[in-house]
PABAFI-516326 format. One line per field, with one value per atom (N, C-alpha, C): residue number from 1; x, z, y; atom name. Coordinates in steps of 0.02 Angstrom, whole numbers, always signed. Layout:
<atoms>
seq = [NUM_...] .
px = [X_...] .
pz = [Z_...] .
py = [Y_...] .
atom = [CA_...] .
</atoms>
This chain:
<atoms>
seq = [1_1_1_2_2_2_3_3_3_4_4_4_5_5_5_6_6_6_7_7_7_8_8_8_9_9_9_10_10_10_11_11_11_12_12_12_13_13_13_14_14_14_15_15_15_16_16_16_17_17_17_18_18_18_19_19_19_20_20_20_21_21_21_22_22_22_23_23_23_24_24_24_25_25_25_26_26_26_27_27_27_28_28_28_29_29_29_30_30_30_31_31_31_32_32_32_33_33_33_34_34_34_35_35_35_36_36_36_37_37_37_38_38_38_39_39_39_40_40_40_41_41_41_42_42_42_43_43_43_44_44_44_45_45_45_46_46_46_47_47_47_48_48_48_49_49_49_50_50_50_51_51_51_52_52_52_53_53_53_54_54_54_55_55_55_56_56_56_57_57_57_58_58_58_59_59_59_60_60_60_61_61_61_62_62_62_63_63_63_64_64_64_65_65_65_66_66_66_67_67_67_68_68_68_69_69_69_70_70_70_71_71_71_72_72_72_73_73_73_74_74_74_75_75_75_76_76_76_77_77_77_78_78_78_79_79_79_80_80_80_81_81_81_82_82_82_83_83_83_84_84_84_85_85_85_86_86_86_87_87_87_88_88_88_89_89_89_90_90_90_91_91_91_92_92_92_93_93_93_94_94_94_95_95_95_96_96_96_97_97_97_98_98_98_99_99_99_100_100_100_101_101_101_102_102_102_103_103_103_104_104_104_105_105_105_106_106_106_107_107_107_108_108_108_109_109_109_110_110_110_111_111_111_112_112_112_113_113_113_114_114_114_115_115_115_116_116_116_117_117_117_118_118_118_119_119_119_120_120_120_121_121_121_122_122_122_123_123_123_124_124_124_125_125_125_126_126_126_127_127_127_128_128_128_129_129_129_130_130_130_131_131_131_132_132_132_133_133_133_134_134_134_135_135_135_136_136_136_137_137_137_138_138_138_139_139_139_140_140_140_141_141_141_142_142_142_143_143_143_144_144_144_145_145_145_146_146_146_147_147_147_148_148_148_149_149_149_150_150_150_151_151_151_152_152_152_153_153_153_154_154_154_155_155_155_156_156_156_157_157_157_158_158_158_159_159_159_160_160_160_161_161_161_162_162_162_163_163_163_164_164_164_165_165_165_166_166_166_167_167_167_168_168_168_169_169_169_170_170_170_171_171_171_172_172_172_173_173_173_174_174_174_175_175_175_176_176_176_177_177_177_178_178_178_179_179_179_180_180_180_181_181_181_182_182_182_183_183_183_184_184_184_185_185_185_186_186_186_187_187_187] .
px = [+49_+11_+52_+28_+73_+22_+95_+71_+38_+73_+56_+56_+111_+125_+116_+61_+63_+120_+140_+187_+149_+175_+162_+234_+233_+276_+283_+250_+236_+176_+192_+125_+145_+104_+93_+25_+69_+13_-29_-84_-146_-151_-185_-219_-199_-174_-158_-204_-267_-321_-288_-372_-342_-319_-370_-386_-364_-366_-349_-280_-262_-199_-232_-253_-268_-208_-196_-119_-171_-146_-120_-60_-86_-36_-57_+21_+55_+68_+32_+42_+50_+101_+108_+62_+20_-10_+41_+17_+65_+73_+20_+54_+81_+119_+181_+119_+67_+16_+38_+33_+32_-16_-63_-118_-124_-157_-185_-221_-221_-277_-284_-341_-338_-347_-294_-308_-306_-347_-356_-305_-264_-232_-248_-253_-298_-245_-242_-204_-229_-289_-331_-389_-429_-467_-462_-505_-534_-599_-648_-716_-724_-755_-782_-856_-868_-941_-932_-978_-953_-1030_-1020_-1075_-1082_-1116_-1153_-1152_-1163_-1181_-1239_-1303_-1359_-1373_-1321_-1337_-1373_-1343_-1346_-1277_-1294_-1223_-1242_-1175_-1170_-1166_-1203_-1195_-1186_-1168_-1183_-1214_-1246_-1269_-1250_-1204_-1153_-1159_-1140_-1170_-1090_-1132_-1070_-1075_-1023_-1020_-1026_-998_-1004_-1069_-1113_-1195_-1231_-1207_-1242_-1317_-1288_-1345_-1316_-1364_-1341_-1344_-1288_-1289_-1281_-1306_-1306_-1245_-1194_-1133_-1104_-1067_-1014_-951_-930_-881_-825_-788_-738_-691_-637_-605_-527_-488_-435_-372_-322_-267_-216_-213_-183_-125_-107_-57_+9_+44_+108_+123_+126_+145_+103_+52_+1_-28_-13_-68_-134_-162_-249_-275_-259_-307_-300_-254_-235_-284_-272_-328_-372_-409_-501_-488_-451_-476_-466_-428_-425_-490_-510_-563_-633_-633_-687_-700_-642_-649_-677_-617_-646_-724_-752_-822_-901_-883_-940_-905_-843_-817_-826_-809_-798_-744_-708_-657_-675_-660_-646_-607_-629_-594_-563_-594_-596_-603_-562_-546_-554_-601_-584_-600_-531_-535_-602_-638_-706_-666_-653_-633_-571_-531_-496_-528_-542_-597_-558_-570_-548_-613_-625_-669_-699_-664_-680_-622_-603_-554_-542_-582_-589_-540_-537_-508_-449_-493_-454_-404_-362_-320_-325_-396_-390_-418_-377_-409_-440_-492_-536_-530_-499_-503_-584_-601_-661_-667_-671_-659_-750_-736_-803_-790_-794_-775_-827_-803_-854_-825_-847_-824_-821_-864_-852_-864_-799_-809_-789_-841_-858_-778_-761_-703_-729_-681_-702_-715_-754_-756_-698_-672_-640_-667_-713_-730_-686_-689_-612_-671_-673_-708_-784_-820_-866_-942_-902_-957_-969_-913_-913_-941_-934_-974_-1046_-1066_-1140_-1163_-1143_-1163_-1194_-1243_-1278_-1251_-1266_-1255_-1314_-1344_-1394_-1357_-1404_-1410_-1453_-1436_-1493_-1486_-1557_-1510_-1463_-1420_-1376_-1439_-1474_-1525_-1575_-1584_-1634_-1596_-1524_-1497_-1508_-1518_-1513_-1582_-1641_-1694_-1673_-1632_-1626_-1589_-1535_-1484_-1550_-1596_-1610_-1683_-1700_-1758_-1703_-1646_-1591_-1582_-1612_-1615_-1517_-1485_-1406_-1395_-1352_-1343_-1241_-1215_-1154_-1121_-1059_-1011_-993_-967_-926_-957_-1012_-1065_-1114_-1129_-1154_-1106_-1059_-1009_-1005_-967_-969_-1039_-1088_-1156_-1169_-1157_-1172_-1137_-1065_-1003_-1021_-1017_-1030_-1096_-1148_-1202_-1190_-1142_-1123_-1084_-1042_-983_-1034_-1074_-1135_-1137_-1176_-1219_-1182_-1128_-1076_-1037_-1041_-1003_-945_-927_-851_-833_-896_-873_-839_-805_-738_-681_-641_-558_-525] .
pz = [+3_+7_-6_-51_-67_-8_-4_+28_-6_-84_-138_-121_-85_-93_-24_+15_+88_+138_+181_+244_+302_+335_+411_+422_+464_+489_+576_+615_+659_+714_+783_+834_+883_+900_+965_+991_+1059_+1108_+1150_+1152_+1167_+1232_+1242_+1297_+1299_+1343_+1376_+1404_+1404_+1433_+1459_+1484_+1507_+1448_+1405_+1365_+1296_+1278_+1247_+1217_+1174_+1173_+1112_+1128_+1079_+1053_+989_+949_+910_+907_+822_+781_+736_+701_+617_+611_+533_+497_+427_+373_+320_+262_+212_+151_+109_+42_-2_-59_-134_-156_-154_-196_-130_-72_-35_+20_+38_+68_+133_+200_+252_+280_+333_+350_+431_+484_+538_+531_+583_+617_+675_+713_+774_+764_+799_+802_+860_+871_+936_+904_+962_+950_+1016_+989_+1029_+1030_+1088_+1067_+1037_+1012_+979_+1015_+1011_+1045_+1008_+1049_+1012_+1041_+1002_+1019_+1006_+1052_+1033_+1016_+967_+961_+1023_+1059_+1111_+1074_+1033_+1016_+1063_+1083_+1141_+1084_+1105_+1076_+1031_+1089_+1047_+1029_+990_+959_+965_+1051_+1078_+1079_+1068_+1068_+1141_+1184_+1255_+1224_+1252_+1237_+1311_+1327_+1368_+1366_+1396_+1400_+1481_+1436_+1470_+1463_+1515_+1520_+1492_+1436_+1405_+1413_+1441_+1466_+1421_+1356_+1307_+1285_+1283_+1254_+1314_+1390_+1452_+1443_+1416_+1410_+1409_+1424_+1417_+1336_+1320_+1250_+1261_+1198_+1203_+1159_+1175_+1137_+1143_+1094_+1111_+1174_+1201_+1249_+1201_+1243_+1210_+1267_+1235_+1273_+1215_+1278_+1244_+1240_+1161_+1175_+1227_+1299_+1342_+1371_+1353_+1371_+1317_+1328_+1263_+1235_+1179_+1131_+1131_+1171_+1181_+1100_+1087_+1014_+1025_+973_+986_+995_+975_+1001_+1080_+1102_+1184_+1212_+1194_+1217_+1210_+1152_+1173_+1205_+1226_+1240_+1356_+1371_+1415_+1420_+1384_+1388_+1387_+1342_+1370_+1419_+1458_+1521_+1597_+1567_+1629_+1609_+1571_+1548_+1565_+1540_+1550_+1567_+1583_+1620_+1582_+1506_+1446_+1442_+1415_+1373_+1318_+1250_+1197_+1173_+1144_+1128_+1063_+1021_+948_+940_+920_+893_+837_+797_+741_+716_+680_+658_+593_+606_+585_+530_+561_+513_+576_+521_+579_+536_+589_+544_+577_+554_+583_+600_+654_+680_+637_+654_+652_+620_+556_+508_+503_+498_+497_+564_+629_+676_+718_+714_+758_+734_+766_+731_+743_+788_+813_+774_+777_+752_+779_+751_+806_+781_+821_+789_+811_+773_+803_+781_+836_+833_+852_+813_+859_+894_+947_+996_+982_+986_+995_+1050_+1079_+1114_+1174_+1212_+1272_+1347_+1380_+1445_+1491_+1538_+1600_+1643_+1660_+1712_+1770_+1793_+1853_+1799_+1830_+1807_+1836_+1800_+1830_+1809_+1801_+1811_+1824_+1768_+1775_+1776_+1835_+1836_+1853_+1845_+1869_+1815_+1747_+1701_+1698_+1687_+1702_+1769_+1829_+1876_+1862_+1836_+1840_+1757_+1734_+1664_+1675_+1633_+1630_+1560_+1585_+1520_+1496_+1447_+1385_+1346_+1346_+1260_+1258_+1177_+1138_+1060_+1031_+977_+932_+898_+843_+786_+767_+722_+717_+784_+809_+801_+791_+805_+742_+670_+620_+637_+659_+670_+728_+779_+830_+823_+761_+743_+700_+638_+612_+647_+711_+750_+785_+794_+817_+902_+912_+973_+995_+935_+941_+888_+914_+872_+889_+905_+919_+862_+830_+757_+779_+806_+823_+837_+873_+882_+795_+773_+704_+660_+665_+601_+626_+707_+730_+734_+740_+743_+671_+605_+565_+521_+525_+500_+533_+597_+646_+607_+601_+568_+491_+453_+386_+396_+460_+441_+467_+509_+523_+498_+428_+357_+315_+326_+281_+302_+370_+384_+405_+406_+431_+505_+535_+615_+652_+641_+674_+631_+677_+632_+612] .
py = [-44_+3_+74_+111_+171_+220_+279_+334_+378_+363_+407_+488_+502_+588_+622_+562_+580_+576_+631_+621_+633_+608_+597_+643_+706_+755_+756_+764_+759_+762_+735_+747_+776_+812_+844_+800_+784_+751_+805_+801_+848_+808_+761_+722_+657_+636_+561_+532_+491_+466_+402_+362_+300_+246_+247_+214_+256_+293_+313_+403_+418_+453_+521_+570_+623_+661_+681_+705_+747_+813_+847_+823_+801_+773_+822_+824_+860_+809_+830_+801_+838_+810_+848_+814_+847_+813_+805_+779_+774_+821_+892_+957_+992_+953_+999_+1034_+1046_+1079_+1049_+1074_+1038_+1047_+1005_+1008_+959_+994_+964_+918_+882_+823_+820_+812_+786_+701_+640_+585_+550_+515_+482_+409_+396_+314_+286_+228_+172_+108_+68_-3_-41_-36_-96_-124_-177_-206_-274_-312_-399_-414_-439_-469_-541_-577_-629_-642_-681_-689_-770_-769_-835_-889_-952_-978_-1034_-1053_-1105_-1178_-1229_-1291_-1287_-1262_-1271_-1191_-1152_-1110_-1050_-1047_-957_-936_-871_-818_-785_-788_-760_-662_-636_-573_-532_-471_-427_-393_-350_-282_-243_-186_-153_-96_-57_+13_+67_+92_+134_+198_+240_+322_+354_+344_+396_+411_+369_+362_+369_+361_+362_+310_+270_+197_+131_+85_+26_-23_-60_-56_-140_-193_-262_-288_-313_-311_-382_-413_-469_-440_-487_-485_-450_-406_-352_-343_-315_-279_-261_-206_-162_-215_-217_-238_-187_-219_-186_-223_-281_-314_-296_-261_-266_-348_-336_-390_-452_-457_-528_-515_-593_-585_-575_-550_-549_-594_-671_-718_-772_-709_-722_-691_-621_-567_-565_-615_-623_-693_-730_-780_-742_-723_-681_-651_-591_-557_-589_-650_-685_-732_-752_-770_-731_-664_-590_-589_-567_-544_-599_-662_-718_-759_-768_-868_-893_-888_-939_-956_-1009_-1022_-1042_-1028_-1049_-1113_-1170_-1234_-1217_-1187_-1157_-1080_-1046_-963_-979_-956_-954_-862_-829_-763_-750_-713_-674_-616_-583_-513_-467_-440_-370_-297_-264_-202_-140_-92_-22_+20_+47_+61_+140_+180_+265_+298_+282_+288_+373_+387_+479_+511_+477_+515_+461_+405_+361_+298_+268_+211_+144_+123_+78_+30_-25_-86_-150_-176_-221_-303_-346_-404_-445_-480_-515_-602_-617_-691_-745_-795_-843_-874_-871_-932_-1000_-1051_-1107_-1160_-1232_-1264_-1242_-1185_-1156_-1208_-1179_-1221_-1172_-1182_-1133_-1120_-1042_-1036_-994_-968_-894_-841_-787_-733_-673_-637_-588_-516_-495_-434_-366_-323_-273_-199_-159_-85_-98_-30_-38_-43_-38_-50_-127_-178_-243_-264_-236_-261_-243_-205_-203_-233_-253_-297_-348_-365_-428_-457_-538_-582_-609_-620_-622_-662_-729_-766_-763_-763_-780_-803_-838_-878_-852_-868_-824_-801_-859_-845_-796_-777_-716_-644_-638_-577_-536_-557_-515_-475_-488_-445_-403_-421_-385_-320_-330_-289_-241_-262_-221_-195_-201_-163_-111_-112_-72_-99_-154_-180_-203_-198_-227_-154_-121_-65_-48_-86_-82_-103_-77_-81_-171_-163_-235_-308_-277_-327_-349_-287_-302_-350_-324_-373_-439_-431_-477_-560_-537_-579_-587_-548_-562_-602_-601_-661_-723_-708_-781_-822_-788_-834_-833_-804_-832_-900_-891_-947_-1005_-1000_-1064_-1083_-1053_-1059_-1090_-1080_-1100_-1171_-1162_-1254_-1226_-1162_-1154_-1092_-1126_-1101_-1127_-1191_-1214_-1243_-1223_-1220_-1295] .
atom = [N_CA_C_N_CA_C_N_CA_C_N_CA_C_N_CA_C_N_CA_C_N_CA_C_N_CA_C_N_CA_C_N_CA_C_N_CA_C_N_CA_C_N_CA_C_N_CA_C_N_CA_C_N_CA_C_N_CA_C_N_CA_C_N_CA_C_N_CA_C_N_CA_C_N_CA_C_N_CA_C_N_CA_C_N_CA_C_N_CA_C_N_CA_C_N_CA_C_N_CA_C_N_CA_C_N_CA_C_N_CA_C_N_CA_C_N_CA_C_N_CA_C_N_CA_C_N_CA_C_N_CA_C_N_CA_C_N_CA_C_N_CA_C_N_CA_C_N_CA_C_N_CA_C_N_CA_C_N_CA_C_N_CA_C_N_CA_C_N_CA_C_N_CA_C_N_CA_C_N_CA_C_N_CA_C_N_CA_C_N_CA_C_N_CA_C_N_CA_C_N_CA_C_N_CA_C_N_CA_C_N_CA_C_N_CA_C_N_CA_C_N_CA_C_N_CA_C_N_CA_C_N_CA_C_N_CA_C_N_CA_C_N_CA_C_N_CA_C_N_CA_C_N_CA_C_N_CA_C_N_CA_C_N_CA_C_N_CA_C_N_CA_C_N_CA_C_N_CA_C_N_CA_C_N_CA_C_N_CA_C_N_CA_C_N_CA_C_N_CA_C_N_CA_C_N_CA_C_N_CA_C_N_CA_C_N_CA_C_N_CA_C_N_CA_C_N_CA_C_N_CA_C_N_CA_C_N_CA_C_N_CA_C_N_CA_C_N_CA_C_N_CA_C_N_CA_C_N_CA_C_N_CA_C_N_CA_C_N_CA_C_N_CA_C_N_CA_C_N_CA_C_N_CA_C_N_CA_C_N_CA_C_N_CA_C_N_CA_C_N_CA_C_N_CA_C_N_CA_C_N_CA_C_N_CA_C_N_CA_C_N_CA_C_N_CA_C_N_CA_C_N_CA_C_N_CA_C_N_CA_C_N_CA_C_N_CA_C_N_CA_C_N_CA_C_N_CA_C_N_CA_C_N_CA_C_N_CA_C_N_CA_C_N_CA_C_N_CA_C_N_CA_C_N_CA_C_N_CA_C_N_CA_C_N_CA_C_N_CA_C_N_CA_C_N_CA_C_N_CA_C_N_CA_C_N_CA_C_N_CA_C_N_CA_C_N_CA_C_N_CA_C_N_CA_C_N_CA_C_N_CA_C_N_CA_C_N_CA_C_N_CA_C_N_CA_C_N_CA_C_N_CA_C_N_CA_C_N_CA_C_N_CA_C_N_CA_C_N_CA_C_N_CA_C_N_CA_C_N_CA_C_N_CA_C_N_CA_C_N_CA_C_N_CA_C_N_CA_C_N_CA_C_N_CA_C_N_CA_C_N_CA_C_N_CA_C_N_CA_C_N_CA_C_N_CA_C_N_CA_C_N_CA_C_N_CA_C_N_CA_C_N_CA_C] .
</atoms>
């Protein structure tokens, strides 16, 4: 992939937060003109569609402060352990949030959430052959989240109605459904 004449010149840290950093980044375009953009740097994320043997997906209903409301989502978390492979982060996050360990973890997609301002890269997996383990809830939001099990086949209607609106969850559920229908849901 080429930069086609664009050059990243430098970054000025504006905000160093818990989960993100915000920079004023300066670039030079192909015509030599310099321009600034506010850029959010994020460590990346993982999420897992945990699919039970009976065809249910395990979702979490979790409070999301930026929206000031609860959302129904697949289990997910930040890639906040240095050099940890995405698969290991996914296994750890799934165990922490819903107390499940997948015997199979199938990559579904890697996508970029909001490329207009953020560099976050999200890895989505399908987890099958689930085995129970102890949960290790992290933070106030997780301590108050609720586990919700629904048939995977019901999720497209939940997406269409707006009951499920989180991007990673929409992507993960639709790709998991496609994998199940195609018979590629296990590695």
